[in-house]
C-alpha positions, 0 to 999 in steps of 0.5 A: 240401623246404621249411620250409612241407613239413615239419608239426611233430608235435604235442607232446601234454601229456596223452592219454586214452581212455575206455576201457569197462572188460572187466567190463562187455563180459562183463556186456552180451555175456552178457546179450546171449546170454542175451536171444537165446537166450530170443528164440530158444527153441523158435523153428526156423530163421532164428528160431534165431541172428537174434536173436543175429545181431542183438544181439549186433553190435548191443550190441558196436558200442554199447559201442565208441561210448560207449568211442571219447571221447578226452580230449588236451591238445596244441599249446594246445588240449583236445580232449575227442572233437570238442570243443575249446577253446584253453586261454588261455580256461580260468580255473581247472581243478578235480580232482574226486572221485565225491562232488564230480562228483555234487554237481556234475552234480545239485543244483549242476548248470548247464544250459549247462555242457559235460558228458562222464561216464562213469558207470563212471569216478569222477574228473572236472575242472571246467575254469571258462571265461573266454570273453565270447563263448561262454555255457558256463560250464564244462566237466566232464569224466570223467577217470581221472585229474583230478590229472594232467588238471588239470596238463597244463591249468594 
């Protein structure tokens, strides 16, 4: 085996998945079940079970897709879902609480900012960029551990 055949494993400094909380699964699937029952109420045959067969898998897929976002800091890069940026282009990292996040995503928002926001997660980080070739001024990323993510990016 030559050295080119051996691939070194990625050194992961931070890893988080922005999962949907369990109570949201219960709520959404409960509401979908009630809605499916209402639609099929009084119907016979296929119309009785078809709303369940369509609504429940569709909402399950939607909930899964909402919770598939991963944040990873490894090998000198920040990966958020499909986006990534080398750490050398990060000028500053600011942990945000719920109020700061609301301000930054509301009245203080920049339309060129890159945002991955999950409303069920209170914390976030603002990642200020220093890349002359990129018009994006900063990223705002939801995270359950803003201080840990900020430390991994510094």
